[in-house]
N, C-alpha and C positions, 0 to 999 in steps of 0.2 A: 793360773799360770801354766799347769800341767796340760790343761785342755788345749792351750794355744801352740805349746811347745810339739804335743802329740801331732797336731795339725799339720803344723809346719815341716816336721819329721818326717810325716806321711807323703806330702806332697813331692818333697824333695826327693826321697828314695824312689817313688815312682816314675818321677822325673829322669832320675838318673839311670833307672832300668830302660826306658824308653830311649835315652839318648845312646846308650849302649848297643840297643838292637838297631837303631838307625844308624851307627855307625858299623856294623857288622854287616847290615846290608850294603850299605856304600863300598865297603871293601870287598864284598862278593862281586859286585858290579865291576870294581875296578880291577883285581886280580884275577876272577874265574872268569867271568864273561868277556872280559877286556875291551870295555866300553869307555875308558879314558878313566878320568879324575874320578867320575861316578860321584862326586859332591863329598868325597873322604875329606879334604883339606877343611870345609865349612863344618861338616860333621863331627869331625876330632876335634874341633875348636870347640863346639857347642858343648860335646861330651866332656871336654876337659874342664870347661868352665862349670858345669854343675857336678861333676865330681869334685872338683874342691870344694863347691858349695855343700855338697852333701858331708864331706870330712868335718867342714866345718860347723855345720847344723847337728850332725853327730856330736861331735865335742861340746856344744853350747848346750843341747836337750839333755845329756845324761844326768846332771845333777838335779834338774828341775823333776825330771821323771823317775827319779833315784835310781837309777840303773847300777848294778853293780859291776865291778870293773872286767868280769867274764862277758856281761852283756855289751858293754863296750866294744870289747874287744871283737866280738862276734858281728857286732854292727860295722864296725870298720874292715873286717876280713869281706865283709859281704860285697864291699865296693869292688873287688876285683874281679871274680869271675861274672860273666854278662847275666843280667837279671836276677842275681842274689839278692840286691836291696830290695826287689820286691818281694820275693821271698822271705827274706828277714823282717819286712814291714808286716806282712800277713803273720808270721809267727808272732812278732811282738805284740800285733793285736791281738792274737787269742789266747795268748798267756798272759795279758794284763800288763805288759811291760809298757804300753802307751798310756796307762790310767793315771800313774804318777802314785805317790805315798798318799794323798788325800782324796781320792776318786771321786769322794761322796760329798765332800765338801765343795769342789771345784768344778763338779759338773764332768768329770772325766766319763770315757766311753762306756766302762764298764760292761760291755756287749758280751764276752766269753768267759769272764769269771764267775765261777761259782761260789755262793756264799753259803753257809749253813742255814737248812731250813728251821725257822722261829716256831718254838713248840707252842 
């Protein structure tokens, strides 16, 4: 369960970051370059949907991944500044937050978590 939750969270976190970036590009063309709408209505709607999906997925996966409340709050706050969901996702992967409590039994990623050497 934790592995599936981690994959879903990672996909949605990166999608939210890219939708933020797309919206910023659209706003640049609309307000700075003055090329009309620049896709802002569509990009804004897409970003809004993915933002809500990110919040819902974050609230859904924090228990299967055994996150502490502090990690949950950080994940939710990461959705506000542009591209911070991607930064949070990379940090969570490296710190083992996406492995869940039983990473060995459920095939978690366990890429960056160091365990003591066996004697």
